N, C-alpha and C positions, 0 to 999 in steps of 0.2 A: 690347682684349679683345672677343670676339664676344658678342652678346647671347644670352640663353638660347634664343630661338626663331629665330635666324638660320639660313638655309640654307647660307651660305658666308661666310667672313670673309677679307677681302683685307688682308694685312699691308702696311703702308706707304701705304694709300689716303689716310689723313689727311694725311700729309706731302706726297703727290702733289698733293692739293687745295690745300695751302698754297702750293706752288710755282706752281701754275696761277694762283692769285690774285695773285701777285707780277708776273705778266706783263701786258703791255698787251693789251687786247682782250677778247674774249668767251670766253676759255678755260674759266673755271668753268662757263659755260653749256654749253660743248661736252661737259663731263663729265656734266652733267645729261641731255644728249641721248643720250649713250652708255647711261646708266642707263635712260632711257625705252625705247631700242631693245631692251635686254636684257629689260626688263619686258614689252614687247610680244611678244617672242619666247617668253617663258615663258607668257604669256597665250594665245598662239595654240596652243601645245601643250596647255595645260589645257582650252581650248575643245574641241579635237579629242577629248581624253580624255573630257570630259563628254558630248559627243555620242555617243560609243561606249558610254557607260553606259546610255543609254536613260532612260525615265521622266522624272521632274521635273528631273534634272540635264541631260538633253539639251534640254529645253524652256527651261532657264535658262542655257544655255551662252553665249549672247550677252552676258550680264551680266558675264562675266569680262573685266576690262580690265587692261592693263599700265600702270604708272605709273613715273616716275623723278624723282628729285631730285638735287641735287648730291652727296648722301651715300649714296643707296641706290636699288636697283631693287626694285619691289614689284609684287604682283598684288592687285587689289582686286575686290570684288563690288559692282557698281553697277547694281542692278536698276531702281529707279524705277517709273514707271507702266507701262512696256512689259513689264517682267518682275517682277511683284510677288512672285513666289515664290522669287526668287533667293537671299535670305538663308537661307531654310529649306532650299532645295535643297543648298546647300554647307555650311552650319553646322549644320543639323538643328534639332530642337526638343525641349524637355523634356516637353511634354504635348500632348494633343489640343487643338484650338481650334474655335471656332464650335459648330455643332450636334454635332460629334463629341466635344465635351467632356461630353456627357451620359453617365450611368453605363452605359447599354446598349452604348456604343461603346468604353468605356475598356479593357475586357478583350479586345477583338478585335484585329484586324490593326492595326498602327501606322499612324497617319495620315501622319506625317512621318518622314523619316530620324532616327535617334537623334542627339541633340545631341552634338557632338564635345568639348565642354568647352573649357577655356582653358589647359591644360597639355600642349601638344604642341610638337614641334620641327618647323620648316619643312623641307621636302624629305625627309621620312621616310615610310616606308610600313610598316605602317598608322599612321593618326593624322592629325590635321589636317583641313582642309576637304576634303569629298568632291570627288573628281576633281582638284582643284588640287594638293593635296599629293602625291598619287600620281603625277601627271604630272611634277611637279618632281623627285621622287625618281628617276623613270625617266630623265629627260633632264638631270639636273644636270651630268654630265660634259660634254655637248655645250654647255650654256649657259655653263659656266665657260670652255670653249675659245673660244666666241664672245666672251665678255667679255674674256678675255686678249688676243685679237686686236684688239678695239676699243680697249682701253686702250693697247696698244702703238702702234697707228696714231695715236691722239691724242698720245701722247708724242713720236712722230717729227715730227708736225706742229708741236707746241708748242715743242719743243726740237730744232731741226734740226741743231745742231752736236753 
């Protein structure tokens, strides 16, 4: 069953992973590489979308990274020291911070994008992390086609007969 916030669910993936584990060699890792490839592809599209938004999202676009494990492809926001505003850029904030927390600033223009909350579905628009979710919603069919092609290629290599 898909999780509540998953962008796509692949029926039979669990069984496919089990069959790959039965084979000799590095086949389970190959599936992780496929997921990393798809995560990177989604992250590339999300970075481009963020750059097109301008403002803080454009400045933090480099913090969007693709990730992959044996079970899933994901997109993460990894700002660190080089992009300290990344989490606020994509997740938003509930209140003003720093000197903007003073009463004279609270009623004015928002300091940060509005906090998105934690009850959204992946690859839906509107909702979810700024730029990332909108890009996934726009490119989900292409990403799924890319994923299907990569899985079929892996299956052909792992099970040649």
